[in-house]
C-alpha positions as a LaTeX table, in Angstrom:
\begin{tabular}{lrrr}
\hline
Residue & $x$ (\AA) & $y$ (\AA) & $z$ (\AA) \\
\hline
Met1 & 200.34 & $-45.49$ & 99.74 \\
Pro2 & 201.26 & $-49.44$ & 100.68 \\
Ser3 & 204.41 & $-50.67$ & 99.45 \\
Thr4 & 204.26 & $-53.45$ & 96.11 \\
Val5 & 205.98 & $-56.39$ & 95.98 \\
Thr6 & 208.56 & $-54.98$ & 93.44 \\
Asp7 & 210.31 & $-53.41$ & 96.72 \\
Leu8 & 211.46 & $-56.93$ & 97.46 \\
Glu9 & 213.83 & $-59.75$ & 96.37 \\
Phe10 & 212.04 & $-63.47$ & 96.17 \\
Arg11 & 214.54 & $-66.22$ & 97.21 \\
Val12 & 213.21 & $-69.17$ & 95.17 \\
Ser13 & 210.12 & $-69.33$ & 93.01 \\
Pro14 & 207.27 & $-71.38$ & 94.19 \\
Pro15 & 206.18 & $-74.60$ & 92.41 \\
Leu16 & 203.84 & $-73.83$ & 89.66 \\
Ala17 & 200.63 & $-75.54$ & 89.20 \\
Leu18 & 198.17 & $-75.40$ & 86.11 \\
Tyr19 & 194.52 & $-75.08$ & 86.15 \\
Val20 & 192.05 & $-75.42$ & 83.11 \\
His21 & 188.42 & $-74.34$ & 83.55 \\
Val22 & 185.73 & $-75.63$ & 81.72 \\
Pro23 & 183.27 & $-73.34$ & 82.04 \\
Trp24 & 179.66 & $-75.49$ & 81.26 \\
Cys25 & 177.52 & $-77.67$ & 82.77 \\
Val26 & 174.71 & $-79.75$ & 81.76 \\
Gln27 & 172.45 & $-77.75$ & 84.16 \\
Lys28 & 173.50 & $-75.17$ & 86.67 \\
Cys29 & 173.03 & $-76.34$ & 90.68 \\
Pro30 & 170.85 & $-74.07$ & 92.51 \\
Tyr31 & 173.50 & $-73.82$ & 95.40 \\
Cys32 & 176.69 & $-73.21$ & 93.06 \\
Asp33 & 178.53 & $-69.97$ & 92.59 \\
Phe34 & 180.86 & $-71.17$ & 90.49 \\
Asn35 & 181.65 & $-69.75$ & 87.02 \\
Ser36 & 179.49 & $-72.44$ & 85.30 \\
His37 & 176.84 & $-72.04$ & 82.71 \\
Glu38 & 174.20 & $-74.25$ & 81.47 \\
Ala39 & 175.27 & $-75.94$ & 77.86 \\
Lys40 & 172.74 & $-75.13$ & 75.12 \\
Gly41 & 173.27 & $-77.90$ & 73.09 \\
Glu42 & 176.46 & $-78.61$ & 72.15 \\
Ile43 & 179.59 & $-77.26$ & 73.44 \\
Pro44 & 182.03 & $-75.64$ & 71.53 \\
Glu45 & 184.53 & $-78.00$ & 71.86 \\
Arg46 & 187.19 & $-77.54$ & 69.18 \\
Glu47 & 186.84 & $-73.76$ & 69.33 \\
Tyr48 & 187.19 & $-73.95$ & 73.25 \\
Val49 & 190.55 & $-76.39$ & 72.98 \\
Asp50 & 192.13 & $-74.05$ & 70.66 \\
Ala51 & 191.47 & $-71.33$ & 72.97 \\
Leu52 & 192.94 & $-73.04$ & 75.87 \\
Ile53 & 196.01 & $-73.88$ & 73.89 \\
Ala54 & 196.38 & $-70.19$ & 72.68 \\
Asp55 & 195.81 & $-69.28$ & 75.98 \\
Leu56 & 198.86 & $-70.85$ & 77.59 \\
Gln57 & 200.76 & $-69.50$ & 74.52 \\
Ser58 & 199.85 & $-66.19$ & 75.51 \\
Ala59 & 201.13 & $-66.82$ & 79.58 \\
Leu60 & 204.45 & $-69.04$ & 78.45 \\
Pro61 & 206.87 & $-65.85$ & 79.01 \\
Leu62 & 205.51 & $-65.62$ & 82.35 \\
Ile63 & 206.38 & $-69.11$ & 83.48 \\
Trp64 & 209.29 & $-69.98$ & 81.16 \\
Gly65 & 211.51 & $-72.53$ & 82.46 \\
Arg66 & 209.59 & $-73.32$ & 85.35 \\
Pro67 & 208.19 & $-77.40$ & 85.60 \\
Val68 & 204.51 & $-77.55$ & 86.22 \\
Val69 & 204.26 & $-80.09$ & 89.11 \\
Ser70 & 199.94 & $-80.58$ & 88.76 \\
Val71 & 197.16 & $-80.19$ & 86.31 \\
Phe72 & 193.69 & $-79.61$ & 87.51 \\
Phe73 & 190.62 & $-79.61$ & 85.16 \\
Gly74 & 187.80 & $-77.81$ & 87.05 \\
Gly75 & 184.37 & $-76.02$ & 86.35 \\
Gly76 & 182.04 & $-76.05$ & 85.46 \\
Thr77 & 181.89 & $-80.21$ & 83.77 \\
Pro78 & 185.23 & $-81.07$ & 82.77 \\
Ser79 & 183.69 & $-84.67$ & 81.90 \\
Leu80 & 181.53 & $-83.01$ & 79.16 \\
Leu81 & 185.07 & $-82.72$ & 77.24 \\
Ser82 & 185.82 & $-85.67$ & 75.26 \\
Pro83 & 188.77 & $-87.95$ & 76.14 \\
Ala84 & 190.46 & $-86.72$ & 72.45 \\
Ala85 & 190.21 & $-83.33$ & 73.63 \\
Ile86 & 192.00 & $-83.86$ & 76.78 \\
Asp87 & 194.54 & $-85.96$ & 74.92 \\
Glu88 & 195.25 & $-82.88$ & 72.59 \\
Leu89 & 195.33 & $-80.37$ & 75.72 \\
Leu90 & 197.34 & $-82.61$ & 77.53 \\
Ala91 & 199.85 & $-83.19$ & 74.48 \\
Ala92 & 200.02 & $-79.39$ & 74.27 \\
Phe93 & 200.86 & $-78.71$ & 77.60 \\
Arg94 & 203.79 & $-81.21$ & 77.78 \\
Ala95 & 204.95 & $-79.45$ & 74.33 \\
Leu96 & 204.71 & $-76.08$ & 75.32 \\
Ala97 & 204.79 & $-76.03$ & 79.09 \\
Met98 & 207.82 & $-77.91$ & 81.37 \\
Leu99 & 204.95 & $-80.60$ & 82.71 \\
Ser100 & 206.47 & $-83.07$ & 85.05 \\
Pro101 & 206.40 & $-86.83$ & 84.08 \\
Glu102 & 205.28 & $-87.13$ & 87.76 \\
Ala103 & 202.44 & $-84.31$ & 87.35 \\
Glu104 & 199.41 & $-85.54$ & 89.41 \\
Ile105 & 196.82 & $-84.51$ & 86.83 \\
Thr106 & 193.04 & $-84.21$ & 88.22 \\
Leu107 & 189.85 & $-83.95$ & 86.04 \\
Glu108 & 186.65 & $-83.30$ & 87.84 \\
Ala109 & 183.37 & $-85.13$ & 86.85 \\
Asn110 & 179.96 & $-85.25$ & 87.06 \\
Pro111 & 178.23 & $-88.78$ & 87.77 \\
Gly112 & 175.89 & $-88.04$ & 84.96 \\
Thr113 & 178.42 & $-87.46$ & 82.25 \\
Val114 & 180.61 & $-90.19$ & 82.20 \\
Glu115 & 180.38 & $-93.99$ & 81.45 \\
Ala116 & 183.25 & $-96.97$ & 81.41 \\
Ala117 & 184.48 & $-95.79$ & 78.03 \\
Lys118 & 185.14 & $-92.55$ & 78.74 \\
Phe119 & 186.86 & $-93.03$ & 81.82 \\
Ala120 & 189.25 & $-95.47$ & 80.18 \\
Gly121 & 189.93 & $-92.60$ & 77.32 \\
Phe122 & 190.67 & $-89.98$ & 79.84 \\
Arg123 & 192.74 & $-92.63$ & 81.43 \\
Ala124 & 194.52 & $-93.07$ & 78.67 \\
Ala125 & 194.67 & $-89.40$ & 77.76 \\
Gly126 & 197.04 & $-89.10$ & 80.85 \\
Val127 & 194.66 & $-88.01$ & 83.41 \\
Asn128 & 195.85 & $-90.05$ & 86.57 \\
Arg129 & 193.23 & $-88.36$ & 89.14 \\
Val130 & 189.68 & $-88.11$ & 88.81 \\
Ser131 & 187.38 & $-86.03$ & 91.49 \\
Leu132 & 183.36 & $-87.19$ & 91.55 \\
Gly133 & 181.44 & $-84.90$ & 92.09 \\
Ile134 & 178.95 & $-87.56$ & 94.21 \\
Gln135 & 177.20 & $-84.81$ & 96.89 \\
Ser136 & 175.19 & $-87.75$ & 98.44 \\
Phe137 & 173.88 & $-91.39$ & 97.57 \\
Asn138 & 170.41 & $-90.69$ & 98.51 \\
Gly139 & 168.08 & $-90.01$ & 95.48 \\
Asp140 & 166.14 & $-87.76$ & 97.48 \\
His141 & 168.95 & $-85.43$ & 98.54 \\
Leu142 & 170.34 & $-85.68$ & 94.97 \\
Lys143 & 167.27 & $-84.28$ & 93.66 \\
Ala144 & 166.87 & $-81.58$ & 96.65 \\
Leu145 & 169.90 & $-80.32$ & 95.14 \\
Gly146 & 169.14 & $-80.20$ & 92.12 \\
Arg147 & 171.51 & $-82.79$ & 90.51 \\
Ile148 & 171.34 & $-84.43$ & 87.30 \\
His149 & 172.41 & $-87.70$ & 88.10 \\
Gly150 & 170.48 & $-90.22$ & 91.07 \\
Ala151 & 171.93 & $-92.53$ & 93.54 \\
Asp152 & 172.28 & $-95.32$ & 90.83 \\
Glu153 & 174.27 & $-93.25$ & 88.84 \\
Ala154 & 176.46 & $-91.82$ & 91.85 \\
Arg155 & 177.11 & $-95.63$ & 92.63 \\
Arg156 & 178.22 & $-96.86$ & 89.39 \\
Ala157 & 180.37 & $-93.48$ & 88.82 \\
Ala158 & 182.15 & $-94.15$ & 92.03 \\
Gln159 & 182.44 & $-97.99$ & 90.95 \\
Leu160 & 184.00 & $-96.92$ & 87.47 \\
Ala161 & 186.47 & $-94.40$ & 89.64 \\
Ala162 & 187.85 & $-97.15$ & 91.61 \\
Glu163 & 188.42 & $-99.32$ & 88.55 \\
His164 & 190.02 & $-96.96$ & 86.39 \\
Phe165 & 191.98 & $-94.97$ & 88.76 \\
Ala166 & 194.21 & $-95.43$ & 91.31 \\
Ser167 & 194.11 & $-92.07$ & 93.01 \\
Phe168 & 190.39 & $-90.51$ & 92.87 \\
Asn169 & 188.26 & $-88.21$ & 95.28 \\
Leu170 & 184.71 & $-88.61$ & 96.51 \\
Asp171 & 182.97 & $-85.07$ & 97.06 \\
Leu172 & 180.24 & $-85.22$ & 99.56 \\
Met173 & 177.96 & $-82.55$ & 101.13 \\
Tyr174 & 176.24 & $-82.76$ & 104.47 \\
Gly175 & 173.55 & $-80.49$ & 106.11 \\
Leu176 & 171.21 & $-81.32$ & 103.30 \\
Pro177 & 167.66 & $-80.30$ & 103.01 \\
Gly178 & 166.17 & $-82.67$ & 104.97 \\
Gln179 & 168.95 & $-84.92$ & 105.85 \\
Thr180 & 169.33 & $-86.53$ & 109.46 \\
Leu181 & 172.61 & $-87.35$ & 111.01 \\
Ala182 & 172.08 & $-91.31$ & 110.26 \\
Gln183 & 171.81 & $-90.39$ & 106.58 \\
Ala184 & 174.95 & $-88.23$ & 106.53 \\
Leu185 & 176.91 & $-91.25$ & 108.00 \\
Arg186 & 175.04 & $-93.39$ & 105.55 \\
Asp187 & 176.77 & $-91.63$ & 102.40 \\
Val188 & 179.80 & $-91.71$ & 104.41 \\
Glu189 & 179.77 & $-95.52$ & 104.67 \\
Thr190 & 178.73 & $-95.58$ & 100.66 \\
Ala191 & 181.67 & $-93.72$ & 99.94 \\
Leu192 & 183.86 & $-95.95$ & 101.99 \\
Ser193 & 182.74 & $-99.14$ & 100.25 \\
Phe194 & 184.39 & $-97.66$ & 97.24 \\
Lys195 & 187.86 & $-97.41$ & 99.09 \\
Pro196 & 188.24 & $-94.01$ & 97.87 \\
Pro197 & 192.09 & $-92.64$ & 98.79 \\
His198 & 190.30 & $-89.16$ & 99.02 \\
Leu199 & 187.04 & $-87.86$ & 100.46 \\
Ser200 & 186.02 & $-84.14$ & 100.69 \\
Cys201 & 182.91 & $-83.72$ & 102.64 \\
Tyr202 & 181.78 & $-80.17$ & 103.10 \\
Gln203 & 178.58 & $-78.78$ & 104.60 \\
Leu204 & 176.01 & $-77.42$ & 102.20 \\
Thr205 & 176.14 & $-73.28$ & 102.75 \\
Leu206 & 174.00 & $-70.90$ & 101.01 \\
Glu207 & 176.35 & $-68.47$ & 98.69 \\
Pro208 & 175.15 & $-65.36$ & 97.33 \\
Asn209 & 173.61 & $-64.95$ & 93.88 \\
Thr210 & 172.54 & $-68.23$ & 93.76 \\
Arg211 & 168.86 & $-69.71$ & 93.63 \\
Phe212 & 169.14 & $-71.24$ & 97.08 \\
Ala213 & 169.86 & $-67.63$ & 98.35 \\
Ala214 & 167.32 & $-66.22$ & 96.50 \\
Phe215 & 164.88 & $-69.21$ & 97.66 \\
Pro216 & 166.62 & $-71.20$ & 100.59 \\
Pro217 & 165.81 & $-74.69$ & 101.36 \\
Glu218 & 164.97 & $-75.38$ & 105.01 \\
Leu219 & 168.21 & $-76.47$ & 106.29 \\
Pro220 & 169.29 & $-78.68$ & 109.28 \\
Glu221 & 169.38 & $-76.62$ & 112.67 \\
Gly222 & 173.37 & $-75.46$ & 113.31 \\
Asp223 & 173.67 & $-78.10$ & 116.33 \\
Thr224 & 172.74 & $-80.87$ & 113.98 \\
Cys225 & 175.08 & $-79.95$ & 111.07 \\
Ala226 & 177.99 & $-79.19$ & 114.05 \\
Asp227 & 176.91 & $-83.07$ & 114.74 \\
Met228 & 177.39 & $-84.37$ & 111.52 \\
Gln229 & 180.69 & $-82.68$ & 111.22 \\
Glu230 & 182.21 & $-84.38$ & 114.08 \\
Ala231 & 180.76 & $-87.79$ & 113.67 \\
Ile232 & 181.90 & $-87.72$ & 109.79 \\
Glu233 & 185.38 & $-86.73$ & 111.42 \\
Ala234 & 185.51 & $-89.81$ & 113.82 \\
Arg235 & 183.96 & $-91.83$ & 111.40 \\
Leu236 & 186.75 & $-91.19$ & 109.01 \\
Ala237 & 189.57 & $-90.66$ & 111.60 \\
Val238 & 188.89 & $-95.05$ & 112.39 \\
Ala239 & 188.72 & $-95.54$ & 108.78 \\
Gly240 & 192.57 & $-94.81$ & 108.70 \\
Phe241 & 191.75 & $-91.04$ & 106.78 \\
Ala242 & 193.41 & $-87.94$ & 108.22 \\
Asp243 & 191.75 & $-84.46$ & 108.20 \\
Tyr244 & 194.56 & $-82.92$ & 106.55 \\
Glu245 & 192.90 & $-79.68$ & 105.33 \\
Thr246 & 189.43 & $-77.79$ & 105.96 \\
Ser247 & 187.00 & $-80.66$ & 104.78 \\
Ala248 & 189.54 & $-82.57$ & 103.17 \\
Phe249 & 190.46 & $-86.37$ & 104.09 \\
Ala250 & 193.14 & $-88.64$ & 102.75 \\
Gln251 & 194.81 & $-91.86$ & 103.49 \\
Ala252 & 198.63 & $-91.63$ & 104.16 \\
Gly253 & 200.17 & $-89.91$ & 101.06 \\
Lys254 & 197.01 & $-89.42$ & 98.80 \\
Gln255 & 196.54 & $-85.85$ & 99.88 \\
Cys256 & 195.38 & $-83.83$ & 96.66 \\
Arg257 & 199.12 & $-82.28$ & 95.35 \\
His258 & 197.15 & $-79.38$ & 93.37 \\
Asn259 & 195.46 & $-78.28$ & 96.46 \\
Leu260 & 198.25 & $-78.48$ & 98.66 \\
Asn261 & 199.89 & $-76.01$ & 96.54 \\
Tyr262 & 197.53 & $-73.54$ & 97.07 \\
Trp263 & 197.04 & $-73.95$ & 100.46 \\
His264 & 201.15 & $-73.81$ & 100.96 \\
Phe265 & 200.77 & $-70.42$ & 98.88 \\
Gly266 & 202.75 & $-71.80$ & 95.72 \\
Asp267 & 202.03 & $-70.44$ & 92.28 \\
Tyr268 & 199.32 & $-71.31$ & 89.52 \\
Leu269 & 198.30 & $-70.11$ & 86.01 \\
Gly270 & 194.87 & $-70.35$ & 85.37 \\
Ile271 & 193.64 & $-70.82$ & 81.75 \\
Gly272 & 190.12 & $-70.94$ & 80.60 \\
Ala273 & 186.87 & $-68.69$ & 80.95 \\
Gly274 & 187.27 & $-67.25$ & 84.40 \\
Ala275 & 190.48 & $-68.78$ & 85.48 \\
His276 & 192.55 & $-66.85$ & 88.11 \\
Ser277 & 196.41 & $-67.15$ & 88.31 \\
Lys278 & 199.11 & $-66.40$ & 90.93 \\
Leu279 & 202.38 & $-65.78$ & 89.96 \\
Thr280 & 205.61 & $-64.81$ & 91.74 \\
Leu281 & 208.13 & $-63.40$ & 89.26 \\
His282 & 211.62 & $-62.20$ & 90.65 \\
Asp283 & 210.28 & $-59.17$ & 92.62 \\
Arg284 & 206.76 & $-59.19$ & 92.42 \\
Val285 & 203.73 & $-61.16$ & 93.05 \\
Leu286 & 201.18 & $-61.08$ & 90.09 \\
Arg287 & 197.23 & $-61.71$ & 89.87 \\
Gln288 & 195.41 & $-62.33$ & 86.85 \\
Met289 & 191.60 & $-63.44$ & 86.18 \\
Arg290 & 190.66 & $-64.38$ & 82.49 \\
Trp291 & 187.57 & $-62.88$ & 81.02 \\
Lys292 & 184.59 & $-64.77$ & 83.12 \\
His293 & 181.70 & $-65.37$ & 80.17 \\
Pro294 & 182.72 & $-68.14$ & 77.62 \\
Glu295 & 181.68 & $-65.69$ & 74.84 \\
Ala296 & 183.78 & $-62.84$ & 76.16 \\
Tyr297 & 186.47 & $-65.37$ & 76.61 \\
Leu298 & 186.60 & $-66.99$ & 73.06 \\
Lys299 & 186.37 & $-63.42$ & 71.39 \\
Asn300 & 189.25 & $-62.23$ & 73.35 \\
Ile301 & 191.57 & $-65.27$ & 72.86 \\
Arg302 & 190.99 & $-64.15$ & 69.03 \\
Ala303 & 191.49 & $-60.77$ & 69.94 \\
Gly304 & 194.79 & $-61.71$ & 71.34 \\
Thr305 & 193.75 & $-60.60$ & 74.94 \\
Pro306 & 192.87 & $-63.49$ & 77.36 \\
Val307 & 193.54 & $-61.23$ & 80.50 \\
Gln308 & 190.68 & $-59.37$ & 82.14 \\
Glu309 & 192.20 & $-57.95$ & 85.06 \\
Glu310 & 195.83 & $-57.77$ & 86.14 \\
Thr311 & 197.27 & $-56.50$ & 89.63 \\
Gln312 & 200.21 & $-56.52$ & 91.62 \\
Val313 & 199.85 & $-57.74$ & 94.88 \\
Ala314 & 200.92 & $-55.24$ & 97.77 \\
Ala315 & 203.70 & $-56.37$ & 99.79 \\
Ser316 & 201.69 & $-55.67$ & 102.74 \\
Gly317 & 198.59 & $-58.14$ & 101.75 \\
Leu318 & 200.90 & $-60.98$ & 101.44 \\
Pro319 & 200.92 & $-62.05$ & 105.30 \\
Phe320 & 197.21 & $-62.37$ & 105.50 \\
Glu321 & 196.96 & $-63.90$ & 102.19 \\
Phe322 & 199.32 & $-66.82$ & 103.12 \\
Leu323 & 197.98 & $-67.27$ & 106.63 \\
Met324 & 194.44 & $-67.53$ & 104.56 \\
Asn325 & 195.64 & $-70.30$ & 102.59 \\
Ala326 & 198.31 & $-72.21$ & 105.24 \\
Leu327 & 196.19 & $-72.22$ & 108.00 \\
Arg328 & 193.47 & $-74.37$ & 106.13 \\
Leu329 & 196.06 & $-77.11$ & 106.79 \\
Ala330 & 195.96 & $-79.21$ & 110.16 \\
Asp331 & 199.75 & $-79.24$ & 109.89 \\
Gly332 & 200.16 & $-75.90$ & 109.30 \\
Phe333 & 203.42 & $-74.41$ & 108.17 \\
Pro334 & 207.27 & $-73.92$ & 109.16 \\
Pro335 & 208.34 & $-70.54$ & 109.52 \\
Gly336 & 210.77 & $-70.82$ & 106.70 \\
Leu337 & 208.14 & $-71.49$ & 104.18 \\
Tyr338 & 206.15 & $-68.12$ & 104.99 \\
Glu339 & 209.41 & $-66.18$ & 104.62 \\
Ser340 & 210.06 & $-67.61$ & 101.31 \\
Arg341 & 206.61 & $-67.10$ & 99.79 \\
Thr342 & 206.15 & $-63.32$ & 100.99 \\
Ala343 & 209.82 & $-62.34$ & 101.41 \\
Gln344 & 209.39 & $-61.09$ & 104.79 \\
Ser345 & 210.53 & $-62.34$ & 107.93 \\
Ile346 & 208.54 & $-64.01$ & 110.46 \\
Asn347 & 209.13 & $-61.51$ & 113.35 \\
Gly348 & 206.49 & $-59.44$ & 111.43 \\
Ile349 & 203.73 & $-61.31$ & 112.82 \\
Leu350 & 205.59 & $-63.22$ & 115.66 \\
Pro351 & 203.34 & $-61.00$ & 118.27 \\
Arg352 & 199.98 & $-61.94$ & 117.11 \\
Leu353 & 200.83 & $-65.46$ & 116.67 \\
Leu354 & 201.75 & $-65.60$ & 120.30 \\
Val355 & 198.92 & $-63.92$ & 121.12 \\
Ala356 & 196.70 & $-66.57$ & 119.06 \\
Gln357 & 198.84 & $-69.06$ & 120.85 \\
Ala358 & 197.66 & $-68.15$ & 124.44 \\
Asp359 & 194.50 & $-68.08$ & 122.85 \\
Gly360 & 194.23 & $-71.42$ & 122.30 \\
Leu361 & 194.09 & $-70.88$ & 118.44 \\
Leu362 & 197.51 & $-71.64$ & 117.52 \\
Thr363 & 200.55 & $-73.74$ & 118.47 \\
Val364 & 204.12 & $-72.19$ & 117.51 \\
Ser365 & 207.49 & $-73.10$ & 117.35 \\
Ser366 & 210.71 & $-72.61$ & 115.78 \\
Glu367 & 209.99 & $-75.65$ & 113.27 \\
Arg368 & 205.79 & $-75.31$ & 112.88 \\
Ile369 & 203.00 & $-73.14$ & 113.49 \\
Ala370 & 199.88 & $-74.67$ & 113.20 \\
Pro371 & 195.91 & $-74.20$ & 114.03 \\
Thr372 & 194.92 & $-75.94$ & 117.00 \\
Leu373 & 191.86 & $-78.04$ & 116.80 \\
Arg374 & 189.80 & $-75.08$ & 117.99 \\
Gly375 & 191.84 & $-72.95$ & 115.79 \\
Arg376 & 190.45 & $-74.99$ & 113.09 \\
Arg377 & 187.00 & $-74.98$ & 114.04 \\
Phe378 & 187.08 & $-71.14$ & 114.45 \\
Leu379 & 189.18 & $-70.54$ & 111.54 \\
Asn380 & 188.08 & $-66.97$ & 110.58 \\
Val381 & 188.38 & $-65.81$ & 114.00 \\
Leu382 & 191.77 & $-66.60$ & 114.05 \\
Leu383 & 192.43 & $-65.14$ & 110.77 \\
Glu384 & 190.82 & $-62.00$ & 112.07 \\
Arg385 & 193.86 & $-61.42$ & 114.14 \\
Phe386 & 195.91 & $-60.82$ & 110.73 \\
Leu387 & 193.46 & $-58.81$ & 108.84 \\
Asp388 & 194.74 & $-55.48$ & 109.15 \\
Glu389 & 198.24 & $-56.55$ & 108.07 \\
Ser390 & 196.77 & $-56.13$ & 104.71 \\
\hline
\end{tabular}
């Protein structure tokens, strides 16, 4: 039987983030495998806000006394909520939890669900960063992706984000049906014209249990997608963006702090339908999942049972889980971070680290362990070296 983390003693608690899941969308995109559900008319905003607050209250014994360093409203489409709802939620978070005054508070938004007044309301409520799901500025490509917004709405939303928020992210996709290299770069140029401090650029993949998986569109060939990736990385480097994490690019000091906490194997409490949590207690690491379907979540909140699944992470699984996150980062991690997050010595995986270094996948020193460019290109191959650690 594998030992559990109850055998170990953790020296320090990792930083704690709060994730808030809003499960509704206007329309389910054919490539999306997230826990999102098409809204049938008006969403039950009042009931859901009450449920989120009750969910947080039920979790307080697990996070008592720990400051919350960031909040992320994800989905789904969180911008379907009203600014008043976001304001009420953030007020509750401040009252119930130790929300840091400097906390990064991000809200994901769909360009088809925002206008100037709404962005101004989100900003007044305390949101200090938005992440816009642009995907493309090309109308034909947006239509092929099943997006509810067009090219003009995408540009208007990006402009509004720039006007209302000092910190914002634009999501772009490449490798789209019928897309050429020139068109992919044109999307990047358009995005740069709005001067975003952060960009996410990732290749369209056909995920299981999506409409695209069942009815796959014709996508550019693999070599063309690789050319797109290299060209995008080169263009953004010239523009002053560091490729600090897989598919994420930021100007200096503008990395997403919430996501960095994930990749540093920090803790997060997830509330809302289908939200996941990873919490380090004094002697164990706990994972939780809330009820996935919105109706089941609301029903179980009323019954006082918001958590559908709860497990303890086996000690033997922590090395791989840590590496699966930390090796997404271009800068990697210091050995001390591995030891504080897993309560295990780096010497336990050092032989494998050195073999990966000999194969050109890692750089290993007493100060830092980081993937090489080759290691980042073949991250799954690199991670396989550590799979049987779990």
